[in-house]
BAFI-3210 file (N, C-alpha, C; in Angstrom, 3 decimals, decimal comma, padded with zeros to 6 digits):
// residues 73
n [1|2|3|4|5|6|7|8|9|10|11|12|13|14|15|16|17|18|19|20|21|22|23|24|25|26|27|28|29|30|31|32|33|34|35|36|37|38|39|40|41|42|43|44|45|46|47|48|49|50|51|52|53|54|55|56|57|58|59|60|61|62|63|64|65|66|67|68|69|70|71|72|73]
n.u [-173,408|-176,349|-179,641|-182,003|-185,325|-186,976|-185,619|-185,218|-185,052|-183,102|-183,550|-182,011|-181,850|-179,936|-179,024|-180,032|-178,635|-180,020|-179,170|-176,505|-174,589|-172,838|-171,040|-169,977|-168,772|-166,830|-165,269|-164,318|-162,796|-160,922|-159,618|-157,634|-155,831|-152,597|-151,099|-149,487|-147,823|-147,641|-145,735|-144,745|-142,418|-142,530|-143,231|-141,312|-142,522|-143,502|-141,545|-142,308|-145,021|-144,845|-142,700|-143,731|-145,819|-144,421|-143,060|-145,273|-146,354|-144,268|-144,257|-146,815|-146,464|-144,537|-146,010|-148,056|-146,459|-145,521|-147,954|-148,677|-146,513|-146,909|-149,373|-148,876|-146,962]
n.v [037,551|038,658|038,069|040,494|040,628|042,840|044,766|046,556|044,729|044,066|043,250|040,948|039,780|040,849|043,486|046,775|049,929|052,835|055,483|055,397|055,417|053,471|053,165|055,727|055,730|053,760|054,992|057,130|055,790|054,479|056,658|057,519|055,449|054,091|054,234|052,184|053,607|056,092|057,157|058,684|060,312|059,805|062,344|063,436|063,328|066,293|067,649|069,534|069,630|067,279|067,805|069,983|068,698|066,971|068,841|070,100|067,988|067,577|070,069|069,965|067,811|068,913|071,018|069,544|068,126|070,262|071,203|068,943|068,881|071,267|070,665|068,507|069,402]
n.w [072,591|074,079|072,872|072,070|072,034|071,768|070,444|067,393|064,379|061,509|057,983|057,565|060,015|061,575|063,821|063,024|062,605|062,460|062,805|062,380|064,365|065,262|063,173|063,176|065,684|065,369|063,415|064,910|066,861|065,262|064,265|066,035|066,010|065,364|062,148|059,696|057,811|058,910|060,991|063,976|066,086|069,542|071,795|074,584|077,952|079,635|082,281|084,091|085,396|086,956|088,654|090,060|091,397|093,125|094,721|095,873|097,417|099,243|100,567|101,710|103,493|105,217|106,334|107,629|109,457|110,979|112,105|113,597|115,376|116,801|117,940|119,638|121,401]
ca.u [-174,194|-177,724|-180,620|-183,046|-186,453|-187,646|-184,803|-185,588|-184,193|-183,021|-184,081|-181,192|-181,805|-178,926|-179,507|-179,769|-178,381|-180,445|-178,441|-175,121|-173,690|-171,786|-170,021|-169,313|-167,905|-165,658|-164,414|-163,658|-161,783|-159,857|-158,926|-156,464|-154,941|-151,423|-151,118|-148,123|-147,026|-147,700|-145,033|-144,216|-141,664|-143,278|-142,605|-141,124|-143,466|-142,897|-141,200|-142,820|-146,114|-144,408|-141,873|-144,644|-146,545|-143,507|-142,846|-146,517|-146,461|-143,269|-144,742|-147,946|-145,931|-143,894|-147,085|-148,679|-145,522|-145,534|-149,208|-148,601|-145,540|-147,558|-150,476|-148,398|-145,949]
ca.v [038,661|038,241|038,522|041,343|040,526|044,122|045,632|046,443|043,832|044,331|042,166|039,738|039,340|041,624|044,779|047,877|051,180|053,852|056,735|055,193|055,753|052,467|053,504|056,951|055,372|053,053|055,982|057,881|054,934|054,237|057,912|057,639|054,295|054,353|053,611|051,738|054,594|057,379|057,001|059,915|060,095|060,196|063,459|063,122|063,986|067,454|067,398|070,623|069,260|066,251|068,484|070,750|067,761|066,515|069,971|070,275|066,924|067,848|071,209|069,488|067,006|069,822|071,717|068,577|067,860|071,447|071,202|067,869|069,279|072,277|070,041|067,566|069,978]
ca.w [073,028|074,294|071,878|072,632|071,103|071,614|069,598|065,977|063,630|060,080|057,156|057,653|061,401|062,285|064,279|062,098|063,305|061,502|062,969|061,990|065,470|065,362|062,194|063,629|066,804|064,833|062,752|065,976|067,487|064,289|064,002|066,898|065,929|064,522|060,829|059,391|057,103|059,603|062,265|064,542|067,316|070,736|072,504|076,000|078,850|080,288|083,676|084,916|086,305|087,895|089,659|090,893|092,259|094,177|095,624|096,616|098,424|100,283|101,344|102,513|104,595|106,168|107,048|108,544|110,543|111,870|112,856|114,594|116,392|117,647|118,676|120,671|122,283]
c.u [-175,637|-178,634|-181,708|-184,223|-187,165|-186,868|-185,234|-184,568|-184,227|-183,552|-183,280|-181,069|-180,770|-179,536|-179,125|-179,644|-178,759|-179,678|-176,989|-174,137|-172,578|-170,662|-169,270|-168,372|-166,654|-164,713|-163,658|-162,540|-160,609|-159,042|-157,643|-155,492|-153,767|-151,532|-149,680|-147,272|-146,921|-147,056|-144,486|-143,473|-142,488|-142,516|-142,436|-142,108|-142,793|-142,672|-141,788|-143,932|-145,695|-143,566|-142,739|-145,431|-145,662|-143,269|-144,093|-146,697|-145,482|-143,728|-145,904|-147,464|-145,258|-144,952|-147,764|-147,762|-145,483|-146,790|-149,185|-147,641|-146,166|-148,662|-149,983|-147,347|-146,566]
c.v [038,199|038,830|039,312|041,316|041,862|045,081|045,478|045,600|044,204|043,155|040,873|039,235|040,072|042,935|045,869|049,157|052,328|055,156|056,604|055,464|054,726|052,797|054,763|056,646|054,675|054,017|056,803|057,067|054,721|055,489|058,030|056,492|054,607|053,599|053,245|052,794|055,925|057,254|058,340|059,565|060,594|061,296|063,081|063,923|065,187|067,183|068,439|070,209|068,217|066,869|069,293|069,875|067,299|067,629|070,199|069,239|067,171|069,003|070,787|068,655|067,882|070,560|070,779|068,254|069,041|071,517|070,136|068,242|070,312|071,640|069,172|068,175|070,785]
c.w [073,107|073,226|072,574|071,669|070,885|070,721|068,152|065,237|062,157|059,297|057,260|059,093|062,223|062,742|063,290|062,901|062,376|061,624|062,537|063,108|065,626|064,390|062,612|064,788|066,290|064,132|063,787|066,600|066,532|064,003|064,811|066,780|065,008|063,199|060,454|058,705|057,820|060,977|062,710|065,819|068,496|071,462|073,971|076,857|079,515|081,771|084,613|085,866|087,340|089,006|090,599|091,849|093,411|095,196|096,470|097,708|099,560|101,166|102,241|103,701|105,649|106,984|108,041|109,718|111,500|112,695|113,925|115,710|117,347|118,497|119,825|121,594|123,404]
res [x|x|x|x|x|x|x|x|x|x|x|x|x|x|x|x|x|x|x|x|x|x|x|x|x|x|x|x|x|x|x|x|x|x|x|x|x|x|x|x|x|x|x|x|x|x|x|x|x|x|x|x|x|x|x|x|x|x|x|x|x|x|x|x|x|x|x|x|x|x|x|x|x]
***
Protein backbone atom coordinates (compact mmCIF):
# COMPACT_ATOMS: atom_id res chain seq x y z
CA UNK A 1 0.00 0.00 0.00
CA UNK A 2 1.31 3.44 -0.82
CA UNK A 3 2.56 5.68 1.96
CA UNK A 4 0.63 8.93 2.36
CA UNK A 5 2.87 11.52 4.06
CA UNK A 6 -0.13 13.80 4.73
CA UNK A 7 -2.05 11.15 6.67
CA UNK A 8 -1.75 11.31 10.44
CA UNK A 9 0.68 8.73 11.76
CA UNK A 10 0.58 7.00 15.11
CA UNK A 11 3.55 6.70 17.45
CA UNK A 12 4.69 3.41 15.90
CA UNK A 13 4.46 4.70 12.31
CA UNK A 14 1.20 2.89 11.70
CA UNK A 15 -1.92 4.79 10.75
CA UNK A 16 -4.20 5.46 13.71
CA UNK A 17 -7.96 5.40 13.28
CA UNK A 18 -9.32 7.70 16.02
CA UNK A 19 -12.95 7.01 15.13
CA UNK A 20 -12.45 3.25 15.18
CA UNK A 21 -14.20 2.86 11.82
CA UNK A 22 -11.81 0.10 10.75
CA UNK A 23 -12.68 -1.94 13.80
CA UNK A 24 -16.39 -1.27 13.29
CA UNK A 25 -16.10 -2.34 9.63
CA UNK A 26 -14.32 -5.55 10.56
CA UNK A 27 -16.97 -6.31 13.17
CA UNK A 28 -19.66 -5.74 10.52
CA UNK A 29 -17.92 -8.01 8.01
CA UNK A 30 -17.25 -10.72 10.59
CA UNK A 31 -20.87 -10.57 11.74
CA UNK A 32 -22.08 -12.30 8.56
CA UNK A 33 -19.33 -14.91 8.35
CA UNK A 34 -20.27 -18.47 9.21
CA UNK A 35 -18.90 -19.79 12.48
CA UNK A 36 -17.89 -23.45 12.91
CA UNK A 37 -20.39 -24.14 15.72
CA UNK A 38 -23.25 -22.14 14.20
CA UNK A 39 -24.38 -24.14 11.19
CA UNK A 40 -27.82 -23.55 9.71
CA UNK A 41 -29.44 -25.25 6.77
CA UNK A 42 -29.72 -22.96 3.77
CA UNK A 43 -33.32 -22.24 2.89
CA UNK A 44 -34.26 -22.94 -0.74
CA UNK A 45 -34.87 -19.88 -2.88
CA UNK A 46 -38.55 -19.07 -3.38
CA UNK A 47 -39.80 -19.92 -6.85
CA UNK A 48 -42.47 -17.19 -6.92
CA UNK A 49 -40.40 -14.22 -8.15
CA UNK A 50 -38.57 -16.33 -10.73
CA UNK A 51 -41.85 -17.65 -12.15
CA UNK A 52 -43.25 -14.13 -12.31
CA UNK A 53 -40.16 -12.94 -14.17
CA UNK A 54 -40.47 -15.70 -16.76
CA UNK A 55 -44.17 -14.98 -17.28
CA UNK A 56 -43.41 -11.26 -17.62
CA UNK A 57 -40.75 -11.89 -20.27
CA UNK A 58 -43.08 -14.18 -22.23
CA UNK A 59 -45.89 -11.59 -22.11
CA UNK A 60 -43.47 -8.85 -23.25
CA UNK A 61 -42.33 -10.99 -26.19
CA UNK A 62 -45.94 -11.71 -27.20
CA UNK A 63 -46.78 -8.00 -27.07
CA UNK A 64 -43.69 -7.10 -29.13
CA UNK A 65 -44.53 -9.80 -31.67
CA UNK A 66 -48.10 -8.45 -31.95
CA UNK A 67 -46.84 -4.88 -32.44
CA UNK A 68 -44.36 -6.04 -35.09
CA UNK A 69 -47.08 -8.07 -36.84
CA UNK A 70 -49.41 -5.04 -36.93
CA UNK A 71 -46.59 -2.75 -38.11
CA UNK A 72 -45.46 -4.97 -40.98
CA UNK A 73 -48.85 -6.18 -42.20
